[in-house]
C-alpha positions, 0 to 999 in steps of 0.5 A: 796458248802454246809457249814453243818458240820455232827456230827458223833457219837462216838463209845466206845469199852470196852476191858478187860486188856487182850484183849488190851494186845493182841491187843498191842502185835498184832500190835507191831509183825506186826510193828516189821515183817514190820520193819525187811522185809525193810532191811534183812541185818544189820541196825543201830539205831539212838541213839536218838531212843526210841528203841535204848534206850530200847536196852540199857536197855535190855543190862543192864538187861542182864548184871544184871541177871534180864531178864525174857524170855518167851517161844514160847507159852506165846508169841503167845498164844493170836494168837489163841484168838478171840477178835472181 
């Protein structure tokens, strides 16, 4: 067995903030779609879950009138933008 370890060259990629946001939104959409497809019925979140905490924060913002809603176009516009 050969004990030589071959070093691989690291690739660096430069992205703008808009490109990074687009990638993050795409990943979140894919993860949410996969999560929603697991059980089409009612689901319960563990109170220790970060998602549960986020949902509580959203409820507080709704009750205080501090929510900003995005249009369908604003949410999905990066779908038409090619990053790579």
